[in-house]
N, C-alpha and C positions, 0 to 999 in steps of 0.2 A: 220812825213814826210811832208815837205813843199809842198804845192800844188799851181797850177797856172791855170788861165783861158785860154781858147782858144785865146782870144784877146791878152792877155799878151804874149802868145807863138808866135803869128804871129808878134807882134811888136818887140819882141826880135830877131826873125829870120831875119827880113827885112834887116837890115844893112849888115848882113853876106851874104845874098843872093845877095844883090846889089853889093857886093864886089867880088862875084864869089866864095865864100867859098863853098866847096862841102859838104853841110850838108846831102844830101841824101846818099852820099858815106859813110859818117861817121855813119849815122843811120843804113844803111843796113849792114855795117860791124859788128856793135854791135848786130844787130838782128841775123845775121848769127852765131856769136860766142855763143850767148845764146842758139840758136836752136841746134847748134852742141853739146853743153854740155848736152842737153836733149837726143839727139840721142846717145851719148856715154853711157848713162844709159840704153838704149834699144838695145845695141849691136854694136854701132859705126855708123859713118857716111857712110863709103863705102857700097853701096848696099841698104841703107835705103831708103824707099819710102817716099817722101815728097809731099804733096798736097798743092797747093797754090791757094787760092781764091783771085783773083785780081780784084779790082775795077778800075775805070777809072782814078783816080787821083794819087797824090803823094804817098798815102798809098799803092796803088797797085804797084807803082814804087819801094818803099822801099822793099816790099815783093819779087818782082821779082829780084831785084838786089841781095838781100840776097840769094835767091834761086840759082842764078847764081854762087855765091861763094860756096854754098854747093854742087852744081853739080860738080864744079871743084874739090871738095874733094871726089867725088865718089857717092854722093846721086843721087837717081833716082827721078827726079822732074817731076811732072805733074801740069800744070797750067789750072785752070778753070776760064774763063772770066765771070765776073758777070755784065758786062755792054757792050754796043755796041762798045765803044772805050776803048783802053787800053793805059797805059803809054808806049810810043813808045820805049824810050831808055831802060827801064826796061825789056820790052818784048824781045827786040833784044839781050840784054845781056844774058837773061835766055835761049833763043833758041840757041844762039851761044855756050853756055856751055853744050847744049845737052838736055834741057828740052823738054818735049812733051806738046803740046797745044791741049786741048779738044775743041770741037765745042761748041759754045754758046747754041746750040739746043739739047745738050745731054739730055737723059731721066733721070728721077729721079732715076731709077734703076742703070743706069751707074754711076751717081754721088755718090750714096750710095756705090756702089761697089768700086769705086776709093778711097773713104774715108776709107772703111773697110780694104783695102789693104795697107793703109798708116800707118806709124809710127807717123808722126807729120802732123798736118794741120796748115798752116799759114793763119790766118784770116786777109787779107789785103784789105777788101772791102771798109770800110769807116774810115776816120781819123778825125782830128780836124776841117776840113772844112765842117763837117756835117751841114745841115740846122737846123732851129729851131726845126723841128720834125725829130729826128734821126732814126725813124723806117725804117727798110729795106723795099724796094719796088721792084716790078717787078721780074726780073730774079735773083737779089741778094737774095730776100726773098725766092724764090722758091728753090734756091740752098741750102741755109741754112736749110730750112725745110726738104729737102731730106736727109741731112747729120745728122741732130739732132738725129734720132733714133739709128744711128750707135754708138754714144757716150755712149750708155747704155749697149753695149754688152761686152762680154769678150775680153780682149786684145784690148780695144778701143784705137783709136789713141789719142795722146796728142794734145791739141789745144794751139797754141801760137798766142795771139792777137798782131797785129802790131799797136803800139801806144795806142790802146784801143779796147775793143771788139766792133765790128760793131753793131750798133743799140742802143747804150747807149748815154745818154746826156753827152756831154763833161764836162760841168760845173756843172750840177745839179744832175747827176747820175740817171736821169729818164730812165725808160725802158718802152716806150709806147706800145711795141709789144713784146710778149714773144719769138718770133722767133729770138733768139740771141744764138750764140755759146758760151757756158761757157768755159772760158779759164783756162787752168792749169797754164799758165804764160802769163803775159802781159809785153811786152818790150816797154816801153814808152820813148820818145826821148826828151832830154833837161831838162825836169822836170816833176813831177807827175801832171797829169791833175786832177782838183778838183773832177770831177765826179767819178774817180776811187775809191775814198775813201768814197763815199756817197751811201747809199742804195737807191734802190735795186741793182744798178750797181756793188757795191763793192763785192757782192756775186758772180758776174760773172767774176770778173777780175783775180781770182787766185792769185798766187804770183806776185808781181810787181817788175820789175827790171828797174831802171832808167838809161838810157844810156846817158853818157856824150858826147854831140856833139859839145861842145865848146862855148855854148851860156849862160852858167850858170851865169856869172857875170852880163851880160846885163839883163838877166831875173830877177835876184834878184834886180837890180837897179829899174827896172820897177815896180816890186811888192812892193818895199819899197815906191816908189813914190805914188802908188795907195793906200797904207795904210795910207798915209798922215804923 
């Protein structure tokens, strides 16, 4: 599988974003389709409980727009904010579709209970815009730490990582802090990020599905240029 760096992804996306191409809409549609396929294996989308861990940036926006599509198909969606701000359009879409929003101050017990009751958890905390140190911090880390024990129980929820598991190095696959949700499926957008195939992150990525959002030719042009 070909892989790409975060910088290459950003460069490839830039002309499309400047032209107003709805890359987030494409990404969230692909994420919703992959998640729906998992839900079908667990009894179907209608009535299925979906927990969304939503960060402040576009990764959270992708997750919430996908959740809105799944709510429209009958899924029961709950959103957990992991930052003081949220992607406004994504949140509005999810709430309009019927999603519930938990308080940012929910206890660990409430978070664990919400996870235990869910069929699928969407990890939309951090994406390729992660800083040099990708370790989760603050409320995001507390939320993941509260949910991690639930994944070891019977009938544990499946975890779908949005673009990449939050807390891993996008390019080098580093995992500086063990508080990371191990994904059953990572739906990555445009191209496979280098870190997803490098240990120790590779062991946390699960099955990798690359979603075509229409930037493939530009991405490969940039990668070929960088290879010299």
